C-alpha positions as CSV (number, residue, x, y, z in Angstrom):
1,M,0.1,0.0,-0.2
2,S,1.4,3.5,-1.1
3,M,2.6,5.9,1.9
4,L,0.7,8.3,-0.1
5,G,-2.7,6.6,-0.7
6,A,-5.4,6.2,1.4
7,T,-3.9,5.8,5.0
8,A,-0.9,8.5,4.4
9,S,-2.9,11.3,6.4
10,A,-2.6,9.0,9.4
11,V,0.8,8.2,9.0
12,Q,2.9,11.0,8.1
13,P,2.5,14.5,9.3
14,F,4.6,16.2,6.6
15,F,6.0,14.2,3.3
16,L,9.2,14.3,2.0
17,G,10.5,13.2,-0.9
18,T,13.3,13.8,-3.5
19,F,13.2,15.8,-7.2
20,A,14.6,15.0,-10.1
21,S,17.3,12.4,-9.3
22,N,16.9,10.8,-12.7
23,C,18.2,14.0,-14.3
24,S,22.1,14.7,-15.1
25,S,22.9,17.6,-12.5
26,G,19.7,16.9,-10.6
27,M,18.1,20.1,-9.8
28,T,21.8,21.9,-10.1
29,V,22.5,24.1,-12.9
30,T,26.3,23.8,-11.9
31,K,29.3,22.9,-13.5
32,I,31.5,21.5,-10.8
33,P,33.0,18.0,-11.5
34,D,31.4,16.4,-8.4
35,R,27.7,17.4,-9.7
36,W,24.9,14.4,-9.5
37,D,25.5,11.8,-12.0
38,N,22.2,10.3,-12.5
39,S,23.3,6.5,-13.8
40,W,20.9,3.9,-13.0
41,G,23.5,2.9,-10.3
42,N,23.3,5.9,-8.4
43,N,19.7,6.1,-8.6
44,L,19.4,2.6,-7.2
45,R,21.5,3.7,-4.5
46,L,19.8,6.4,-4.0
47,G,16.4,5.0,-3.8
48,K,17.5,2.4,-1.2
49,L,18.9,4.8,1.4
50,L,15.6,6.8,1.0
51,D,13.6,3.8,1.6
52,D,15.6,2.5,4.5
53,A,15.3,5.7,6.1
54,G,11.7,6.2,5.5
55,I,11.4,9.1,3.1
56,D,8.0,8.9,1.2
57,F,8.4,9.2,-2.2
58,M,11.1,9.7,-5.4
59,L,9.7,11.9,-7.9
60,P,11.2,12.3,-11.9
61,I,11.3,14.6,-14.5
62,A,10.1,13.6,-17.6
63,R,13.0,15.5,-20.0
64,W,13.3,15.1,-24.0
65,I,15.9,17.6,-25.2
66,G,18.5,19.4,-22.5
67,Y,18.9,23.2,-21.5
68,G,22.5,23.7,-23.3
69,G,25.2,25.6,-21.9
70,E,28.3,24.2,-21.2
71,T,26.9,21.4,-19.1
72,N,23.7,20.3,-21.6
73,F,21.3,20.9,-18.5
74,H,19.2,17.9,-18.4
75,G,20.4,16.6,-21.6
76,N,20.6,13.1,-19.7
77,V,17.8,11.9,-18.4
78,L,16.7,8.4,-17.7
79,E,12.8,7.5,-18.9
80,T,10.6,7.7,-15.5
81,M,8.6,4.8,-16.5
82,T,11.0,2.1,-16.8
83,W,13.2,4.3,-14.0
84,A,10.3,3.9,-11.5
85,T,9.5,0.3,-12.1
86,A,13.0,-1.0,-11.2
87,L,13.1,1.3,-8.3
88,L,10.2,-0.3,-7.0
89,A,11.4,-3.8,-8.1
90,H,14.5,-3.0,-5.5
91,T,12.6,-1.4,-2.5
92,R,10.0,-2.0,0.0
93,N,8.3,0.7,1.3
94,I,8.8,4.0,-0.8
95,T,6.2,5.5,-3.2
96,V,7.7,6.1,-6.8
97,F,5.9,8.1,-9.4
98,A,6.3,8.0,-13.1
99,T,6.3,11.5,-14.4
100,I,4.3,11.6,-18.0
101,H,3.8,13.6,-20.9
102,T,0.0,13.5,-21.9
103,V,1.3,14.5,-25.8
104,A,3.9,11.8,-25.9
105,N,2.3,8.9,-24.3
106,H,-0.9,7.3,-25.3
107,P,-3.5,6.7,-22.5
108,V,-4.1,3.3,-23.3
109,V,-0.6,2.2,-23.0
110,V,-0.1,4.4,-20.1
111,A,-3.3,2.8,-18.4
112,K,-1.8,-0.7,-18.4
113,Q,1.4,0.2,-17.8
114,L,1.0,1.6,-14.1
115,A,-1.5,-1.2,-14.0
116,T,1.7,-3.5,-14.2
117,I,3.7,-1.4,-11.9
118,D,1.1,-1.6,-9.2
119,Q,1.5,-5.1,-9.2
120,I,5.1,-5.2,-9.2
121,S,5.4,-2.3,-6.6
122,G,2.2,-3.6,-4.3
123,G,0.7,-1.0,-4.9
124,R,3.6,1.9,-4.6
125,V,3.4,3.7,-8.0
126,G,2.2,7.5,-8.5
127,L,1.4,9.0,-11.8
128,N,2.4,12.6,-12.1
129,I,0.4,14.4,-15.1
130,V,2.3,17.0,-17.2
131,A,-0.1,18.9,-19.6
132,G,3.3,20.0,-21.5
133,W,4.9,23.6,-21.8
134,N,8.2,23.2,-23.0
135,K,8.4,24.2,-27.0
136,P,11.6,23.0,-28.1
137,E,10.6,19.4,-26.5
138,Y,7.3,19.7,-28.3
139,E,9.6,20.5,-31.8
140,A,11.9,17.5,-30.7
141,L,9.2,15.1,-30.8
142,G,7.5,16.3,-34.4
143,L,4.8,18.2,-32.5
144,T,3.2,22.0,-32.2
145,L,2.6,23.2,-28.7
146,P,-0.7,24.9,-28.6
147,D,-0.3,28.3,-27.4
148,D,-3.5,28.3,-25.2
149,H,-3.8,26.8,-22.0
150,V,-7.2,25.7,-22.7
151,T,-6.2,23.6,-25.6
152,R,-3.6,22.0,-23.8
153,Y,-5.6,21.2,-20.3
154,G,-8.4,20.1,-22.5
155,Y,-6.4,17.5,-24.0
156,A,-4.8,16.4,-20.3
157,Q,-8.6,16.0,-19.2
158,E,-9.7,13.7,-21.8
159,W,-6.2,11.9,-21.6
160,F,-7.2,11.3,-17.8
161,D,-10.2,10.3,-18.3
162,V,-9.5,7.9,-20.8
163,V,-6.9,6.5,-18.2
164,R,-9.6,6.4,-15.3
165,A,-12.4,4.7,-17.8
166,L,-9.6,1.9,-18.4
167,W,-8.8,1.7,-14.7
168,S,-12.8,1.6,-13.4
169,R,-14.9,0.0,-16.1
170,A,-14.9,-3.8,-16.5
171,E,-16.2,-4.3,-19.7
172,A,-14.8,-3.1,-23.0
173,F,-16.1,0.1,-24.1
174,D,-15.6,2.7,-27.4
175,W,-14.7,6.3,-26.8
176,D,-15.8,9.1,-29.2
177,G,-14.1,12.3,-27.9
178,T,-12.3,15.5,-29.0
179,Y,-9.0,14.3,-29.2
180,F,-9.5,10.3,-28.9
181,K,-11.3,7.8,-30.8
182,L,-11.1,4.4,-29.3
183,K,-12.8,0.9,-30.1
184,Q,-13.6,-2.1,-27.7
185,V,-10.8,-0.7,-25.2
186,L,-10.5,-2.8,-22.0
187,G,-8.2,-2.0,-19.1
188,D,-7.0,-5.2,-17.6
189,P,-5.5,-5.5,-15.4
190,R,-6.2,-2.5,-13.3
191,P,-4.6,-1.1,-10.8
192,S,-5.7,-3.0,-7.1
193,A,-6.2,0.5,-5.0
194,R,-6.2,4.5,-6.3
195,L,-2.8,5.7,-7.1
196,P,-1.6,9.0,-5.8
197,I,-2.0,11.5,-9.0
198,L,0.5,14.8,-9.0
199,N,-0.1,17.9,-10.9
200,A,2.1,21.3,-11.2
201,A,0.4,23.7,-12.4
202,G,0.7,27.5,-12.2
203,S,-1.9,29.0,-14.9
204,D,-5.6,29.2,-13.8
205,H,-6.7,26.6,-16.1
206,G,-3.5,24.2,-14.7
207,R,-4.6,24.6,-11.0
208,K,-8.4,24.1,-12.3
209,F,-7.3,20.8,-13.9
210,A,-5.4,19.8,-10.7
211,I,-8.3,20.4,-8.2
212,Q,-10.3,18.5,-10.2
213,N,-8.2,15.4,-10.7
214,A,-5.1,15.4,-8.5
215,D,-4.1,14.6,-4.8
216,F,-1.5,16.9,-4.8
217,L,-0.9,20.3,-6.6
218,F,2.7,20.8,-6.8
219,T,3.9,24.4,-6.9
220,P,6.9,26.5,-5.9
221,A,7.5,28.3,-2.5
222,I,8.8,31.4,-3.3
223,D,7.6,33.7,-0.8
224,L,6.0,32.0,2.1
225,A,3.6,34.6,3.0
226,R,2.3,34.4,-0.8
227,S,1.9,30.8,-0.4
228,K,0.0,30.6,2.8
229,D,-2.9,32.4,0.9
230,E,-2.7,30.6,-2.4
231,I,-2.9,27.1,-0.4
232,A,-5.7,28.6,1.3
233,A,-7.3,29.8,-1.7
234,L,-6.6,26.6,-3.5
235,K,-7.9,24.3,-0.4
236,A,-11.4,26.6,-0.5
237,Q,-11.5,25.7,-4.5
238,S,-10.9,21.6,-3.7
239,K,-13.5,22.1,-0.8
240,Q,-16.0,23.8,-3.4
241,A,-15.5,21.0,-5.6
242,S,-15.9,18.1,-3.2
243,R,-12.1,17.1,-3.5
244,A,-9.5,16.7,-0.7
245,V,-6.2,18.6,-2.6
246,D,-2.9,19.1,-1.1
247,V,0.0,20.9,-1.7
248,L,3.3,20.1,-2.4
249,T,6.1,22.4,-2.8
250,F,10.3,21.5,-3.8
251,S,13.5,22.5,-1.8
252,H,17.3,22.2,-2.4
253,V,19.2,21.5,0.8
254,V,23.1,22.4,1.7
255,C,23.3,20.9,4.8
256,R,26.5,21.5,6.6
257,P,28.1,21.3,10.2
258,T,28.2,25.0,10.2
259,E,26.7,28.1,8.2
260,R,29.9,28.9,7.0
261,E,30.7,25.8,5.5
262,A,27.1,25.7,3.9
263,L,26.8,29.2,2.7
264,D,30.8,28.6,1.0
265,F,29.5,25.4,-0.8
266,L,26.4,27.2,-2.1
267,N,28.4,30.1,-3.5
268,Y,31.3,27.5,-4.9
269,S,28.5,25.3,-6.6
270,A,25.5,27.7,-7.8
271,R,27.5,30.7,-7.9
272,E,31.1,30.6,-9.2
273,N,30.2,27.6,-11.1
274,A,27.0,27.9,-12.0
275,D,26.2,26.8,-15.6
276,W,24.7,30.4,-16.7
277,E,23.9,29.8,-20.0
278,A,22.4,26.9,-19.2
279,V,20.1,29.3,-16.8
280,D,19.0,31.7,-18.8
281,N,18.0,29.4,-21.2
282,L,15.8,27.7,-18.4
283,V,14.6,31.1,-17.5
284,R,13.8,32.3,-21.0
285,L,11.8,28.9,-21.7
286,Q,9.5,29.4,-18.5
287,F,9.0,32.8,-19.4
288,A,7.6,31.9,-22.8
289,H,5.7,28.9,-22.6
290,A,4.7,28.1,-18.7
291,Q,3.3,29.7,-15.9
292,S,4.7,27.2,-13.0
293,F,6.4,29.9,-11.4
294,P,4.7,33.4,-11.2
295,H,6.2,35.6,-13.8
296,D,6.6,38.7,-11.5
297,L,8.9,36.4,-9.3
298,L,10.3,34.8,-11.8
299,A,13.3,37.4,-12.7
300,L,14.1,37.8,-9.2
301,I,15.1,34.0,-8.1
302,R,17.9,33.6,-11.3
303,D,20.1,32.8,-8.3
304,R,17.8,30.2,-7.1
305,M,17.3,28.5,-10.8
306,A,20.9,28.1,-10.5
307,A,21.1,26.2,-7.2
308,G,18.1,24.3,-7.2
309,H,16.0,24.9,-10.4
310,G,14.1,27.6,-8.4
311,G,13.6,25.5,-5.2
312,F,13.1,26.9,-1.5
313,P,16.3,27.0,-0.4
314,L,17.0,24.9,2.7
315,V,20.9,26.2,3.5
316,G,22.9,26.1,6.5
317,T,23.4,23.5,9.7
318,P,20.8,21.0,10.5
319,E,18.8,23.0,12.6
320,Q,18.5,26.0,10.1
321,V,17.2,23.0,7.6
322,A,14.7,21.8,10.3
323,D,13.8,25.5,10.6
324,G,13.2,26.2,7.0
325,I,11.1,22.8,6.6
326,T,9.4,23.7,9.6
327,A,8.6,27.0,7.8
328,L,6.9,25.3,5.0
329,H,4.9,22.8,7.0
330,E,3.5,26.2,9.0
331,T,2.7,27.8,5.8
332,G,0.0,24.9,4.8
333,F,2.2,22.6,2.5
334,R,1.8,19.0,2.7
335,G,5.2,18.4,2.1
336,T,8.5,19.1,0.3
337,T,10.8,17.3,-2.2
338,L,14.3,17.6,-1.6
339,S,17.2,18.1,-4.0
340,F,20.9,17.8,-3.2
341,V,24.1,18.7,-5.4
342,D,25.1,15.3,-5.0
343,Y,21.9,13.3,-3.8
344,A,23.4,9.9,-2.7
345,E,26.5,11.3,-0.8
346,E,24.7,14.3,1.3
347,F,21.5,12.7,1.9
348,P,23.4,10.6,4.7
349,Y,23.8,13.3,6.3
350,F,20.6,14.8,5.9
351,R,19.1,11.6,7.3
352,D,21.5,11.6,10.6
353,N,21.2,15.0,11.4
354,V,17.9,16.8,10.1
355,L,15.4,14.1,10.7
356,P,15.7,13.5,14.3
357,I,15.2,17.6,14.8
358,L,12.2,17.2,12.4
359,E,10.7,13.7,14.7
360,A,11.3,15.7,17.6
361,R,9.0,18.1,16.5
362,G,6.3,15.6,15.4
363,I,6.9,16.8,12.0
364,R,8.1,13.6,10.9
365,I,7.1,9.8,12.2
366,P,10.5,7.6,12.4
367,P,9.9,4.2,10.0
368,L,9.2,2.0,12.3
369,A,6.3,3.9,14.0
370,Q,5.6,5.0,10.4
371,R,4.7,1.4,9.4
372,S,3.0,-0.1,12.7
373,A,0.5,3.0,12.1
374,A,-0.2,1.8,8.5
């Protein structure tokens, strides 16, 4: 049973996961030689470390073309469906999401793939739905990016309606929609339980889609006062839609014994050695085609884009990092992902020094108690 499933609210007060470990350099747009190597071996090592520590989930980015620069940031990316399947076969408790672009993956195929992974994992797979925004990726796939969010999310809605129909109907059916014309399709096997659904959205159309379909809306935490208001509004909207939608964010961790050590490493990795050409390409594409980041704040966080792809900075001593996570919790976020310059090398220090503080504060429950409650 997925820890993000039906029992989640009774088990873990604040979710923790990782983000983008399937991508070259992870979330840090840096040129340093010891940046994250996203090889399968490193991902497997990380997955086992996270699973043993009681971390709740791993979330990948689906990417088809890099951002250029000296490192071609995110030019090397492990495909997320196969990545998730392999990780789930080697772990026991952690949830692993597959990140799927609706435009690049047929819903009948995806529904069967996820139902198969559900069996392999014992109900620990999740689905992160991406409606699409990155024009060069569309062009790489020979597709045309619709200019309007109405079309993008209209397509995504019908795509997910097909998936849900395959997961819920016991008899073969026809589908005569705007985007899909299907004859006598049947979803067999079907998942054993409802999969957790995640969606990142910034536009009004995107957030409406998330409220209608997702369990978790994924959004940046740039200004916590602003985030608190946004979360309250989203909660009110989801309640009005008779749905329970929680809000997740993403963070970048630089945790060291002293604040000076953490700041020095942040400066070394994400300022002195940032791949600024790739950063600027990333920011430019976000401005041009996406609304995941508020555009009035995007230009202010260029440094954050280098350090952690715009994630909330958790930089300093274990106590300071725990304070940052506590602040996210108090803002109303249900959880956060974590990224590191080198996930597998840096996570053990976080595990040994930050998690105990969070447990003492009641924000996290230790793995054994967590599993007993489930």
